[in-house]
VEXVO-632640 format. One record per residue (C-alpha): chain; residue in three letters; z, x, y. Coordinates in nm, 3 decimals, padded with zeros to 5 digits. Layout:
# residues N
ATOM, kette, rest, z, x, y
ATOM, A, ALA, Z, X, Y;
...
This chain:
# residues 120
ATOM, kette, rest, z, x, y
ATOM, A, MET, -00.279, 01.006, -01.647;
ATOM, A, ALA, 00.056, 00.964, -01.535;
ATOM, A, PHE, 00.029, 00.921, -01.182;
ATOM, A, ALA, -00.228, 00.659, -01.249;
ATOM, A, ALA, 00.050, 00.460, -01.465;
ATOM, A, THR, 00.303, 00.554, -01.175;
ATOM, A, ALA, 00.101, 00.412, -00.883;
ATOM, A, LEU, 00.033, 00.059, -01.113;
ATOM, A, ALA, 00.383, 00.051, -01.246;
ATOM, A, LEU, 00.561, 00.088, -00.904;
ATOM, A, PRO, 00.896, 00.256, -00.904;
ATOM, A, LEU, 00.855, 00.257, -01.291;
ATOM, A, GLN, 00.837, 00.639, -01.551;
ATOM, A, ALA, 00.503, 00.718, -01.620;
ATOM, A, SER, 00.554, 00.613, -01.970;
ATOM, A, ALA, 00.589, 00.264, -01.893;
ATOM, A, LEU, 00.283, 00.234, -01.903;
ATOM, A, SER, -00.031, 00.321, -02.166;
ATOM, A, LEU, -00.374, 00.365, -02.018;
ATOM, A, GLY, -00.505, 00.471, -02.355;
ATOM, A, TYR, -00.918, 00.527, -02.309;
ATOM, A, ARG, -00.848, 00.535, -01.951;
ATOM, A, VAL, -00.756, 00.850, -01.876;
ATOM, A, GLN, -01.016, 00.889, -01.616;
ATOM, A, SER, -00.869, 00.585, -01.408;
ATOM, A, VAL, -01.003, 00.537, -01.090;
ATOM, A, LEU, -00.639, 00.526, -00.979;
ATOM, A, LEU, -00.625, 00.902, -01.020;
ATOM, A, HIS, -00.821, 00.949, -00.738;
ATOM, A, ILE, -00.555, 00.752, -00.492;
ATOM, A, PRO, -00.453, 01.057, -00.267;
ATOM, A, GLY, -00.075, 01.159, -00.302;
ATOM, A, GLN, -00.005, 01.031, 00.078;
ATOM, A, ASP, -00.141, 00.710, -00.033;
ATOM, A, VAL, 00.067, 00.624, -00.313;
ATOM, A, ASP, 00.439, 00.491, -00.191;
ATOM, A, ASN, 00.177, 00.276, 00.020;
ATOM, A, PHE, -00.056, 00.131, -00.252;
ATOM, A, LYS, 00.362, 00.096, -00.486;
ATOM, A, SER, 00.448, -00.131, -00.169;
ATOM, A, PHE, 00.155, -00.313, -00.143;
ATOM, A, ILE, 00.168, -00.390, -00.529;
ATOM, A, SER, 00.479, -00.508, -00.452;
ATOM, A, GLN, 00.472, -00.708, -00.142;
ATOM, A, THR, 00.174, -00.872, -00.325;
ATOM, A, LEU, 00.349, -00.996, -00.630;
ATOM, A, ASP, 00.703, -01.087, -00.399;
ATOM, A, THR, 00.449, -01.315, -00.154;
ATOM, A, GLY, 00.119, -01.343, -00.285;
ATOM, A, GLU, -00.075, -01.649, -00.266;
ATOM, A, ALA, -00.170, -01.739, -00.624;
ATOM, A, GLY, -00.542, -01.696, -00.679;
ATOM, A, LEU, -00.571, -01.561, -00.351;
ATOM, A, PRO, -00.690, -01.177, -00.345;
ATOM, A, ARG, -00.551, -00.904, -00.135;
ATOM, A, GLU, -00.739, -00.579, -00.065;
ATOM, A, TRP, -00.595, -00.283, -00.034;
ATOM, A, HIS, -00.772, 00.098, 00.029;
ATOM, A, SER, -00.654, 00.449, 00.033;
ATOM, A, SER, -00.689, 00.636, 00.313;
ATOM, A, GLU, -01.029, 00.815, 00.460;
ATOM, A, ARG, -01.092, 01.136, 00.333;
ATOM, A, ARG, -01.385, 01.395, 00.430;
ATOM, A, SER, -01.455, 01.540, 00.046;
ATOM, A, LYS, -01.394, 01.172, -00.138;
ATOM, A, SER, -01.486, 00.843, -00.133;
ATOM, A, GLN, -01.177, 00.564, -00.057;
ATOM, A, VAL, -01.028, 00.384, -00.341;
ATOM, A, LYS, -01.033, 00.013, -00.325;
ATOM, A, ALA, -00.830, -00.236, -00.495;
ATOM, A, LEU, -00.847, -00.605, -00.492;
ATOM, A, LEU, -00.536, -00.769, -00.605;
ATOM, A, ALA, -00.445, -01.132, -00.764;
ATOM, A, PRO, -00.139, -01.252, -00.841;
ATOM, A, SER, -00.083, -01.565, -01.068;
ATOM, A, PRO, 00.132, -01.834, -01.032;
ATOM, A, LEU, 00.524, -01.701, -01.062;
ATOM, A, VAL, 00.685, -01.861, -01.366;
ATOM, A, GLU, 01.062, -01.822, -01.416;
ATOM, A, THR, 01.253, -01.858, -01.713;
ATOM, A, GLU, 01.598, -01.752, -01.765;
ATOM, A, PRO, 01.590, -01.489, -02.037;
ATOM, A, ALA, 01.293, -01.320, -01.858;
ATOM, A, GLY, 01.343, -01.365, -01.522;
ATOM, A, ARG, 01.064, -01.406, -01.276;
ATOM, A, CYS, 00.702, -01.344, -01.393;
ATOM, A, ARG, 00.398, -01.265, -01.266;
ATOM, A, MET, 00.018, -01.154, -01.394;
ATOM, A, LEU, -00.154, -00.915, -01.120;
ATOM, A, SER, -00.522, -00.902, -01.184;
ATOM, A, ALA, -00.643, -00.577, -01.021;
ATOM, A, ASP, -00.998, -00.474, -00.907;
ATOM, A, VAL, -00.976, -00.078, -00.853;
ATOM, A, SER, -01.313, 00.089, -00.711;
ATOM, A, GLN, -01.422, 00.448, -00.618;
ATOM, A, ARG, -01.766, 00.390, -00.528;
ATOM, A, SER, -01.999, 00.278, -00.824;
ATOM, A, GLN, -01.730, 00.312, -01.078;
ATOM, A, THR, -01.455, -00.011, -01.118;
ATOM, A, GLU, -01.198, -00.080, -01.333;
ATOM, A, ALA, -01.065, -00.438, -01.415;
ATOM, A, TRP, -00.705, -00.436, -01.466;
ATOM, A, LYS, -00.495, -00.778, -01.593;
ATOM, A, VAL, -00.069, -00.646, -01.567;
ATOM, A, TRP, 00.223, -00.882, -01.684;
ATOM, A, PHE, 00.537, -00.803, -01.420;
ATOM, A, ARG, 00.878, -00.945, -01.459;
ATOM, A, GLN, 01.147, -00.876, -01.217;
ATOM, A, LYS, 01.513, -01.024, -01.276;
ATOM, A, GLY, 01.758, -01.051, -00.984;
ATOM, A, ASP, 01.740, -00.803, -00.741;
ATOM, A, GLU, 01.559, -00.533, -00.947;
ATOM, A, ASN, 01.239, -00.410, -00.876;
ATOM, A, TRP, 00.944, -00.530, -01.080;
ATOM, A, LYS, 00.876, -00.406, -01.406;
ATOM, A, ILE, 00.533, -00.390, -01.666;
ATOM, A, SER, 00.627, -00.642, -01.937;
ATOM, A, GLY, 00.207, -00.615, -02.044;
ATOM, A, LEU, -00.118, -00.484, -01.975;
ATOM, A, ASN, -00.468, -00.653, -02.106;
C-alpha cells in the first residue's frame, strides 16, 4: 500500500495518500525499477500535459507478470495566490483485466514539487 501511495504521490511520503479500500491496488504491481520513471511521467504530465489529452505510460516487460498501464489526463491548470498552481489528474490504471480509475488533485507552490492535495 505504501508503494502505491508513493508511486502516485511523486516524491511525497507514503502517508500523504490513503488508499483506503484499494489495498490491492494495481499500482502495487509496478516493478521497483519503474517507480522513478512513473513518478517522472506524472510530474511531466502535470507540468506540460495538455488539458484533457490523455498520455499513456506502461511498465517494463516482465516474463512473470503483465505490464501495468496508466492513462493520465490532466485538467486545465488553475493558479491562485494562496494555493499556487493546481491541477486534477485523471488516471486509468490497469493490468490485464483489472482496472482502476483515480482522480487526484495536485498543487505546486513556487519551485516545490507537485503535492497531492486531494483524492476523489
